[in-house]
One Martini backbone bead per residue (centre of mass of N, CA, C, O) as a GRO file, in nm:
protein
  425
    1MET     BB    1  -4.565   6.563  -3.220
    2ALA     BB    2  -4.541   6.263  -3.131
    3ARG     BB    3  -4.798   5.995  -3.075
    4ASN     BB    4  -4.609   5.729  -3.112
    5LYS     BB    5  -4.457   5.491  -2.890
    6VAL     BB    6  -4.199   5.255  -2.824
    7ILE     BB    7  -4.115   5.065  -2.558
    8SER     BB    8  -3.888   4.893  -2.421
    9ASN     BB    9  -3.912   4.504  -2.477
   10HIS     BB   10  -3.709   4.258  -2.523
   11ASP     BB   11  -3.804   4.012  -2.326
   12ARG     BB   12  -4.093   3.963  -2.507
   13GLY     BB   13  -4.036   3.953  -2.835
   14TRP     BB   14  -4.106   4.231  -2.943
   15PRO     BB   15  -4.103   4.492  -3.113
   16VAL     BB   16  -3.851   4.755  -3.115
   17ARG     BB   17  -3.894   5.117  -3.040
   18VAL     BB   18  -3.693   5.414  -3.006
   19GLU     BB   19  -3.755   5.779  -3.023
   20ARG     BB   20  -3.601   5.873  -2.749
   21GLY     BB   21  -3.308   5.897  -2.701
   22GLY     BB   22  -3.081   5.747  -2.455
   23GLY     BB   23  -3.007   5.508  -2.263
   24PRO     BB   24  -3.111   5.499  -1.965
   25VAL     BB   25  -3.406   5.429  -1.779
   26GLN     BB   26  -3.688   5.515  -1.593
   27HIS     BB   27  -3.950   5.448  -1.359
   28GLY     BB   28  -4.092   5.696  -1.411
   29ALA     BB   29  -4.154   5.928  -1.135
   30LEU     BB   30  -4.021   5.713  -0.946
   31ASP     BB   31  -3.819   5.602  -0.677
   32HIS     BB   32  -3.734   5.236  -0.655
   33SER     BB   33  -3.450   5.152  -0.521
   34GLU     BB   34  -3.600   5.055  -0.222
   35ALA     BB   35  -3.759   4.820  -0.281
   36PRO     BB   36  -3.890   4.515  -0.133
   37ALA     BB   37  -3.922   4.449  -0.446
   38GLY     BB   38  -3.941   4.336  -0.763
   39LEU     BB   39  -4.105   4.529  -0.983
   40ASP     BB   40  -4.088   4.380  -1.254
   41GLU     BB   41  -4.197   4.115  -1.147
   42VAL     BB   42  -4.470   4.225  -1.058
   43ARG     BB   43  -4.559   4.338  -1.329
   44ARG     BB   44  -4.556   4.068  -1.487
   45TYR     BB   45  -4.750   3.918  -1.310
   46ARG     BB   46  -5.000   4.098  -1.348
   47LEU     BB   47  -5.021   4.075  -1.653
   48GLY     BB   48  -5.039   3.766  -1.652
   49ARG     BB   49  -5.305   3.748  -1.499
   50LEU     BB   50  -5.477   3.889  -1.707
   51GLN     BB   51  -5.414   3.706  -1.955
   52SER     BB   52  -5.505   3.441  -1.827
   53GLU     BB   53  -5.801   3.525  -1.778
   54MET     BB   54  -5.866   3.583  -2.071
   55GLN     BB   55  -5.807   3.298  -2.175
   56ARG     BB   56  -6.013   3.153  -1.993
   57GLN     BB   57  -6.252   3.349  -2.132
   58HIS     BB   58  -6.201   3.400  -2.437
   59LEU     BB   59  -6.038   3.687  -2.461
   60PRO     BB   60  -5.867   3.897  -2.682
   61ALA     BB   61  -5.952   4.173  -2.522
   62LEU     BB   62  -5.859   4.464  -2.308
   63LEU     BB   63  -6.021   4.756  -2.165
   64LEU     BB   64  -5.877   5.008  -1.955
   65LEU     BB   65  -5.991   5.288  -1.720
   66ASP     BB   66  -5.938   5.214  -1.449
   67PRO     BB   67  -5.677   5.320  -1.251
   68ILE     BB   68  -5.635   5.052  -1.103
   69ASN     BB   69  -5.608   4.876  -1.362
   70THR     BB   70  -5.383   5.033  -1.506
   71ARG     BB   71  -5.184   4.987  -1.279
   72TYR     BB   72  -5.180   4.681  -1.278
   73ALA     BB   73  -5.089   4.645  -1.581
   74THR     BB   74  -4.831   4.883  -1.573
   75ASP     BB   75  -4.745   5.100  -1.339
   76CYS     BB   76  -4.875   5.359  -1.461
   77THR     BB   77  -4.887   5.696  -1.361
   78ASN     BB   78  -5.161   5.962  -1.368
   79MET     BB   79  -5.347   6.132  -1.190
   80GLN     BB   80  -5.539   5.929  -1.037
   81ILE     BB   81  -5.778   6.091  -0.917
   82TRP     BB   82  -5.852   6.256  -1.166
   83CYS     BB   83  -5.898   5.992  -1.348
   84MET     BB   84  -6.158   5.891  -1.189
   85HIS     BB   85  -6.347   6.146  -1.335
   86PHE     BB   86  -6.191   6.082  -1.614
   87GLU     BB   87  -6.179   5.980  -1.951
   88THR     BB   88  -5.813   5.991  -2.021
   89ARG     BB   89  -5.715   5.684  -1.982
   90CYS     BB   90  -5.571   5.379  -2.130
   91VAL     BB   91  -5.566   5.010  -2.169
   92PHE     BB   92  -5.441   4.775  -2.408
   93VAL     BB   93  -5.509   4.412  -2.383
   94PRO     BB   94  -5.394   4.143  -2.505
   95ALA     BB   95  -5.380   3.806  -2.460
   96ASP     BB   96  -5.140   3.812  -2.704
   97GLY     BB   97  -4.949   4.097  -2.661
   98PRO     BB   98  -4.914   4.413  -2.689
   99VAL     BB   99  -4.910   4.705  -2.490
  100THR     BB  100  -5.135   4.990  -2.467
  101LEU     BB  101  -5.089   5.336  -2.390
  102LEU     BB  102  -5.341   5.586  -2.334
  103ASP     BB  103  -5.306   5.915  -2.271
  104TYR     BB  104  -5.370   6.238  -2.177
  105ALA     BB  105  -5.075   6.290  -2.287
  106ASP     BB  106  -4.752   6.364  -2.417
  107MET     BB  107  -4.583   6.140  -2.172
  108PRO     BB  108  -4.352   5.899  -2.207
  109PHE     BB  109  -4.179   5.919  -1.942
  110LEU     BB  110  -4.389   5.760  -1.759
  111ALA     BB  111  -4.310   5.469  -1.929
  112GLU     BB  112  -4.024   5.437  -1.899
  113GLY     BB  113  -3.902   5.101  -1.853
  114LEU     BB  114  -4.161   4.948  -1.877
  115PRO     BB  115  -4.245   4.604  -1.930
  116THR     BB  116  -4.579   4.677  -1.980
  117VAL     BB  117  -4.493   4.888  -2.214
  118ASP     BB  118  -4.498   4.917  -2.578
  119SER     BB  119  -4.723   5.143  -2.631
  120TYR     BB  120  -4.756   5.502  -2.698
  121GLY     BB  121  -5.027   5.736  -2.642
  122VAL     BB  122  -5.319   5.928  -2.720
  123MET     BB  123  -5.623   5.988  -2.608
  124LYS     BB  124  -5.959   6.016  -2.731
  125ALA     BB  125  -6.120   6.229  -2.563
  126HIS     BB  126  -6.498   6.277  -2.458
  127TYR     BB  127  -6.544   6.458  -2.235
  128PHE     BB  128  -6.698   6.749  -2.170
  129PHE     BB  129  -6.469   6.930  -2.070
  130ALA     BB  130  -6.300   6.871  -2.340
  131ALA     BB  131  -6.545   6.861  -2.579
  132GLY     BB  132  -6.826   6.936  -2.546
  133ASN     BB  133  -7.004   6.962  -2.851
  134ARG     BB  134  -6.778   6.721  -2.948
  135MET     BB  135  -6.829   6.437  -2.828
  136ALA     BB  136  -6.920   6.260  -3.065
  137GLU     BB  137  -6.673   6.305  -3.241
  138TRP     BB  138  -6.460   6.202  -3.031
  139ALA     BB  139  -6.583   5.924  -2.987
  140SER     BB  140  -6.536   5.825  -3.274
  141ALA     BB  141  -6.227   5.851  -3.258
  142PHE     BB  142  -6.196   5.651  -3.028
  143GLY     BB  143  -6.319   5.406  -3.167
  144SER     BB  144  -6.106   5.401  -3.397
  145GLN     BB  145  -5.865   5.356  -3.211
  146ILE     BB  146  -5.959   5.080  -3.103
  147GLY     BB  147  -6.007   4.944  -3.375
  148GLY     BB  148  -5.707   4.959  -3.460
  149LEU     BB  149  -5.602   4.773  -3.234
  150MET     BB  150  -5.766   4.527  -3.308
  151ALA     BB  151  -5.658   4.496  -3.602
  152ARG     BB  152  -5.353   4.468  -3.518
  153TYR     BB  153  -5.375   4.248  -3.251
  154CYS     BB  154  -5.693   4.123  -3.334
  155PRO     BB  155  -5.755   3.982  -3.596
  156GLY     BB  156  -6.108   3.914  -3.642
  157GLU     BB  157  -6.196   4.022  -3.378
  158ARG     BB  158  -6.514   4.118  -3.179
  159ARG     BB  159  -6.423   4.097  -2.882
  160LEU     BB  160  -6.458   4.328  -2.593
  161ALA     BB  161  -6.323   4.408  -2.291
  162ILE     BB  162  -6.471   4.626  -2.033
  163ASP     BB  163  -6.476   4.798  -1.737
  164ARG     BB  164  -6.524   5.115  -1.829
  165LEU     BB  165  -6.780   5.324  -2.000
  166SER     BB  166  -6.925   5.534  -2.177
  167HIS     BB  167  -7.182   5.535  -2.398
  168LEU     BB  168  -7.034   5.680  -2.628
  169GLY     BB  169  -6.786   5.495  -2.644
  170GLY     BB  170  -6.937   5.227  -2.671
  171THR     BB  171  -7.096   5.296  -2.928
  172ALA     BB  172  -6.849   5.352  -3.111
  173ILE     BB  173  -6.754   5.056  -3.098
  174GLN     BB  174  -7.015   4.911  -3.188
  175ASP     BB  175  -7.036   5.057  -3.471
  176LEU     BB  176  -6.780   4.864  -3.566
  177GLY     BB  177  -6.874   4.555  -3.465
  178PHE     BB  178  -6.849   4.527  -3.158
  179GLU     BB  179  -6.835   4.330  -2.867
  180ILE     BB  180  -6.933   4.399  -2.540
  181VAL     BB  181  -6.776   4.307  -2.236
  182ASP     BB  182  -6.688   4.225  -1.932
  183GLY     BB  183  -6.383   4.349  -1.744
  184GLN     BB  184  -6.390   4.372  -1.433
  185GLY     BB  185  -6.378   4.070  -1.359
  186VAL     BB  186  -6.106   4.015  -1.478
  187ALA     BB  187  -5.948   4.209  -1.292
  188GLU     BB  188  -6.042   4.110  -1.011
  189VAL     BB  189  -5.947   3.817  -1.033
  190ALA     BB  190  -5.654   3.876  -1.090
  191ARG     BB  191  -5.600   4.057  -0.827
  192SER     BB  192  -5.666   3.841  -0.590
  193ILE     BB  193  -5.373   3.723  -0.652
  194LYS     BB  194  -5.074   3.719  -0.478
  195SER     BB  195  -4.758   3.781  -0.478
  196PRO     BB  196  -4.478   3.797  -0.295
  197GLY     BB  197  -4.413   4.086  -0.390
  198GLU     BB  198  -4.683   4.212  -0.320
  199LEU     BB  199  -4.669   4.155  -0.017
  200ASP     BB  200  -4.424   4.335   0.034
  201LEU     BB  201  -4.568   4.596  -0.056
  202MET     BB  202  -4.800   4.581   0.146
  203LYS     BB  203  -4.622   4.591   0.400
  204ALA     BB  204  -4.521   4.877   0.347
  205ALA     BB  205  -4.802   5.011   0.374
  206ILE     BB  206  -4.861   4.908   0.662
  207ALA     BB  207  -4.620   5.049   0.797
  208VAL     BB  208  -4.727   5.332   0.739
  209ALA     BB  209  -4.993   5.302   0.889
  210ASP     BB  210  -4.868   5.246   1.164
  211LYS     BB  211  -4.720   5.515   1.186
  212GLY     BB  212  -4.974   5.690   1.160
  213MET     BB  213  -5.124   5.576   1.411
  214HIS     BB  214  -4.914   5.666   1.614
  215ALA     BB  215  -4.947   5.968   1.552
  216MET     BB  216  -5.242   5.980   1.635
  217ARG     BB  217  -5.214   5.878   1.923
  218ASP     BB  218  -5.025   6.111   2.017
  219ALA     BB  219  -5.252   6.343   1.933
  220LEU     BB  220  -5.461   6.236   2.130
  221ARG     BB  221  -5.666   6.496   2.262
  222PRO     BB  222  -5.822   6.724   2.408
  223GLY     BB  223  -5.929   6.955   2.131
  224ILE     BB  224  -5.914   6.791   1.894
  225THR     BB  225  -5.992   6.735   1.580
  226GLU     BB  226  -6.079   6.513   1.355
  227ASN     BB  227  -5.918   6.636   1.119
  228ALA     BB  228  -5.646   6.667   1.266
  229LEU     BB  229  -5.611   6.367   1.323
  230TRP     BB  230  -5.638   6.263   1.028
  231ALA     BB  231  -5.387   6.425   0.916
  232LYS     BB  232  -5.163   6.242   1.030
  233LEU     BB  233  -5.196   6.012   0.827
  234HIS     BB  234  -5.145   6.173   0.572
  235GLU     BB  235  -4.866   6.283   0.636
  236VAL     BB  236  -4.719   6.013   0.657
  237ASN     BB  237  -4.790   5.894   0.384
  238ILE     BB  238  -4.656   6.111   0.206
  239ALA     BB  239  -4.370   6.112   0.342
  240GLU     BB  240  -4.349   5.777   0.273
  241GLY     BB  241  -4.480   5.748  -0.039
  242GLY     BB  242  -4.762   5.782  -0.059
  243GLU     BB  243  -5.086   5.870  -0.213
  244TRP     BB  244  -5.372   5.796  -0.058
  245ILE     BB  245  -5.714   5.834   0.072
  246GLU     BB  246  -6.028   5.700   0.021
  247THR     BB  247  -6.130   5.819   0.298
  248ARG     BB  248  -6.314   5.972   0.609
  249LEU     BB  249  -6.308   5.738   0.849
  250LEU     BB  250  -6.376   5.947   1.120
  251ALA     BB  251  -6.496   5.921   1.463
  252SER     BB  252  -6.675   6.073   1.745
  253GLY     BB  253  -6.860   5.970   1.971
  254PRO     BB  254  -7.180   6.007   1.844
  255ARG     BB  255  -7.045   5.957   1.543
  256THR     BB  256  -6.999   5.629   1.582
  257ASN     BB  257  -7.335   5.628   1.584
  258PRO     BB  258  -7.342   5.538   1.322
  259TRP     BB  259  -7.170   5.437   1.071
  260PHE     BB  260  -7.004   5.670   0.823
  261HIS     BB  261  -6.887   5.902   0.934
  262GLU     BB  262  -6.711   6.180   0.865
  263SER     BB  263  -6.483   6.385   0.910
  264SER     BB  264  -6.452   6.675   1.127
  265MET     BB  265  -6.479   6.971   1.343
  266ARG     BB  266  -6.496   6.811   1.579
  267VAL     BB  267  -6.443   6.809   1.917
  268ILE     BB  268  -6.254   6.622   2.117
  269GLU     BB  269  -6.328   6.446   2.412
  270ALA     BB  270  -6.312   6.330   2.701
  271GLY     BB  271  -6.417   5.986   2.657
  272ASP     BB  272  -6.413   5.948   2.366
  273MET     BB  273  -6.480   5.780   2.101
  274VAL     BB  274  -6.246   5.649   1.843
  275SER     BB  275  -6.308   5.579   1.501
  276PHE     BB  276  -6.133   5.397   1.225
  277ASP     BB  277  -6.034   5.393   0.864
  278THR     BB  278  -5.772   5.401   0.662
  279ASP     BB  279  -5.770   5.356   0.349
  280LEU     BB  280  -5.462   5.322   0.248
  281VAL     BB  281  -5.253   5.448  -0.011
  282GLY     BB  282  -4.941   5.360  -0.058
  283PRO     BB  283  -4.673   5.242  -0.141
  284TYR     BB  284  -4.704   5.127  -0.472
  285GLY     BB  285  -5.041   5.134  -0.436
  286TYR     BB  286  -5.108   5.000  -0.169
  287CYS     BB  287  -5.332   4.871   0.068
  288ALA     BB  288  -5.440   4.984   0.402
  289ASP     BB  289  -5.696   4.801   0.590
  290ILE     BB  290  -5.757   4.954   0.899
  291SER     BB  291  -5.908   4.918   1.228
  292ARG     BB  292  -5.973   5.146   1.506
  293ALA     BB  293  -6.007   5.203   1.872
  294TRP     BB  294  -6.050   5.479   2.098
  295VAL     BB  295  -5.986   5.667   2.401
  296CYS     BB  296  -5.995   5.971   2.522
  297GLY     BB  297  -5.759   5.926   2.789
  298ASP     BB  298  -5.794   5.603   2.862
  299VAL     BB  299  -6.096   5.605   2.989
  300TRP     BB  300  -6.303   5.340   3.032
  301SER     BB  301  -6.599   5.228   2.997
  302ARG     BB  302  -6.792   4.963   3.025
  303GLU     BB  303  -6.933   4.995   2.751
  304GLN     BB  304  -6.682   5.036   2.575
  305ALA     BB  305  -6.543   4.769   2.649
  306ASP     BB  306  -6.765   4.582   2.545
  307LEU     BB  307  -6.761   4.669   2.251
  308TYR     BB  308  -6.468   4.599   2.196
  309ARG     BB  309  -6.472   4.297   2.269
  310LEU     BB  310  -6.679   4.220   2.052
  311ALA     BB  311  -6.526   4.317   1.804
  312ARG     BB  312  -6.276   4.143   1.849
  313GLU     BB  313  -6.423   3.872   1.855
  314GLN     BB  314  -6.531   3.883   1.568
  315VAL     BB  315  -6.267   3.900   1.415
  316GLU     BB  316  -6.121   3.647   1.539
  317PHE     BB  317  -6.334   3.438   1.473
  318ASN     BB  318  -6.341   3.484   1.158
  319MET     BB  319  -6.047   3.418   1.105
  320GLU     BB  320  -6.068   3.119   1.205
  321VAL     BB  321  -6.271   3.027   0.985
  322ILE     BB  322  -6.074   3.084   0.769
  323LYS     BB  323  -6.014   2.883   0.472
  324PRO     BB  324  -5.882   2.726   0.231
  325GLY     BB  325  -6.161   2.650   0.006
  326MET     BB  326  -6.379   2.809   0.113
  327SER     BB  327  -6.675   2.920   0.095
  328TYR     BB  328  -6.854   3.199   0.135
  329ARG     BB  329  -7.097   3.061   0.262
  330GLU     BB  330  -6.951   2.897   0.482
  331ILE     BB  331  -6.837   3.138   0.631
  332ALA     BB  332  -7.104   3.275   0.698
  333GLU     BB  333  -7.234   3.028   0.853
  334LYS     BB  334  -6.966   3.023   1.067
  335SER     BB  335  -7.000   3.282   1.188
  336TRP     BB  336  -7.037   3.516   1.406
  337PRO     BB  337  -7.288   3.574   1.624
  338ILE     BB  338  -7.497   3.832   1.619
  339PRO     BB  339  -7.634   4.019   1.823
  340ASP     BB  340  -7.940   4.150   1.801
  341ARG     BB  341  -7.867   4.456   1.893
  342PHE     BB  342  -7.640   4.466   1.631
  343LYS     BB  343  -7.768   4.404   1.346
  344LYS     BB  344  -7.865   4.672   1.225
  345ASN     BB  345  -7.542   4.795   1.239
  346ARG     BB  346  -7.395   4.630   1.064
  347TYR     BB  347  -7.180   4.559   0.853
  348GLY     BB  348  -7.152   4.509   0.501
  349CYS     BB  349  -6.920   4.292   0.580
  350LEU     BB  350  -6.706   4.040   0.681
  351ALA     BB  351  -6.530   4.039   0.406
  352HIS     BB  352  -6.244   4.151   0.197
  353GLY     BB  353  -6.058   4.249  -0.047
  354VAL     BB  354  -5.701   4.334  -0.099
  355GLY     BB  355  -5.484   4.581  -0.272
  356LEU     BB  356  -5.496   4.863  -0.440
  357CYS     BB  357  -5.774   4.801  -0.307
  358ASP     BB  358  -6.073   4.739  -0.273
  359GLU     BB  359  -6.195   4.396  -0.336
  360TYR     BB  360  -6.218   4.106  -0.449
  361PRO     BB  361  -6.406   3.980  -0.229
  362SER     BB  362  -6.747   3.965  -0.090
  363ILE     BB  363  -6.841   3.876   0.241
  364PRO     BB  364  -7.118   3.797   0.395
  365TYR     BB  365  -7.347   3.771   0.606
  366ARG     BB  366  -7.588   3.552   0.683
  367GLU     BB  367  -7.819   3.773   0.665
  368ASP     BB  368  -7.703   3.842   0.340
  369LEU     BB  369  -7.687   3.604   0.140
  370GLU     BB  370  -7.942   3.620  -0.046
  371GLU     BB  371  -7.893   3.923  -0.142
  372TYR     BB  372  -7.538   3.932  -0.160
  373GLY     BB  373  -7.455   3.665  -0.248
  374TYR     BB  374  -7.183   3.461  -0.391
  375ASP     BB  375  -6.984   3.275  -0.567
  376GLY     BB  376  -6.705   3.111  -0.405
  377ALA     BB  377  -6.349   3.098  -0.303
  378VAL     BB  378  -6.091   3.069  -0.104
  379GLU     BB  379  -5.751   3.161  -0.183
  380PRO     BB  380  -5.442   3.137  -0.224
  381GLY     BB  381  -5.325   3.487  -0.213
  382MET     BB  382  -5.520   3.622  -0.058
  383VAL     BB  383  -5.646   3.936   0.064
  384LEU     BB  384  -5.800   4.012   0.380
  385ALA     BB  385  -6.066   4.194   0.534
  386VAL     BB  386  -6.170   4.191   0.868
  387GLU     BB  387  -6.486   4.278   1.006
  388SER     BB  388  -6.616   4.539   1.243
  389TYR     BB  389  -6.938   4.646   1.392
  390ILE     BB  390  -7.028   4.792   1.715
  391GLY     BB  391  -7.372   4.910   1.738
  392GLU     BB  392  -7.645   5.027   1.885
  393GLU     BB  393  -7.945   5.119   1.831
  394GLY     BB  394  -7.951   5.444   1.982
  395ALA     BB  395  -7.679   5.468   2.074
  396MET     BB  396  -7.388   5.644   2.126
  397GLU     BB  397  -7.169   5.413   2.047
  398GLY     BB  398  -6.889   5.274   1.844
  399VAL     BB  399  -6.703   4.992   1.695
  400LYS     BB  400  -6.410   4.977   1.478
  401LEU     BB  401  -6.276   4.679   1.324
  402GLU     BB  402  -5.962   4.562   1.151
  403GLN     BB  403  -5.811   4.295   0.957
  404MET     BB  404  -5.522   4.159   0.792
  405ILE     BB  405  -5.497   3.881   0.556
  406HIS     BB  406  -5.308   3.596   0.439
  407VAL     BB  407  -5.368   3.342   0.229
  408THR     BB  408  -5.277   3.014   0.251
  409GLU     BB  409  -5.238   2.674   0.213
  410THR     BB  410  -5.306   2.635   0.554
  411GLY     BB  411  -5.418   2.949   0.599
  412TRP     BB  412  -5.285   3.230   0.775
  413GLU     BB  413  -5.158   3.572   0.769
  414LEU     BB  414  -5.073   3.831   0.958
  415LEU     BB  415  -5.046   4.187   0.868
  416SER     BB  416  -5.174   4.341   1.109
  417HIS     BB  417  -4.998   4.498   1.413
  418TYR     BB  418  -5.161   4.683   1.551
  419PRO     BB  419  -5.258   4.720   1.857
  420TRP     BB  420  -5.452   4.646   2.088
  421GLU     BB  421  -5.646   4.729   2.342
  422GLU     BB  422  -5.564   4.799   2.684
  423PHE     BB  423  -5.790   4.767   2.970
  424GLU     BB  424  -5.971   4.924   3.236
  425ALA     BB  425  -6.325   4.896   3.387
   0.00000   0.00000   0.00000
């Protein structure tokens, strides 16, 4: 069976060779005929963002193994979750030249028709499950494979940016005389600015999350387990063409404080607070990161209502603070002042980027600036999730809320529209 194929790419001006079949080809394994944006335009934009950032940093080549980054570069998917815990496929991106996808196995039909994949082959994987006591041998073969791509597409260059790689693979590349530099930052900075087409695809994922949340709301009644309620979101996501959910962050009653308990077989009772974070990777691979809190039975106690009002106030106050061009530090310094009794259990960040998943930047609270803050500024085209968790240390319950916004040239656009709770207490 042939191991290297070149996929048609006439419009980019590089040599074209098609080795299998003829006639029209389809875009991978999914039917995107009803996509809300031109997918090829989005694909070219994303690859262009990567290559522009490489050129800005004077990097001749980028090797991507993180499945989120390989998706961003090529839009070619293959067992995404499985590939997150095995180094089994990668993408080689020159700063100016053809892109090579090295896959888990010889399945070129997955990349047919994609304008972002020029050459297809099989990666020389060297993780223990596949290689056993031959890991070092196969790592050396992998290094030679990458060295061959460098020689072919970046002759004379010795610097290679890599997003993540085991020490065996990295050593095999270094042994050939190459200098490895960080590539994750290249990918994260590139991903941080969304095109109009990307925003349309994100809105499709958010619409699926909204539909899933309505299904959860309809199912919420005393006697349902946390897991059964959480399953409603998964069901809608998969049925609507979504891909997976990153976390299991749904908790009820006393499990809502502190935050970060994952869903369980606990039976939800009347009057329980229910808080959750969607972390949903929906259609076209884009993330909908939205948090809401409800009370089972819709009869709110005064304490529950106060927690909710404070969490909503924090989210809305901090959204109003955010302006294009503001530094992360300035946003933190002007953010909503967290009452002392809630500081201990505050969320991990004030806001963070969202794209194909949670991503750069992460903007800390003022209390965490010195330990966790870094330089940078909000730019038009960023999509941010603005966070809140309000729960007093030692108290019974807490509220998690989160909204998504798109930063524009003059302000921001609200992306998440699932309604806030309205209640009497």
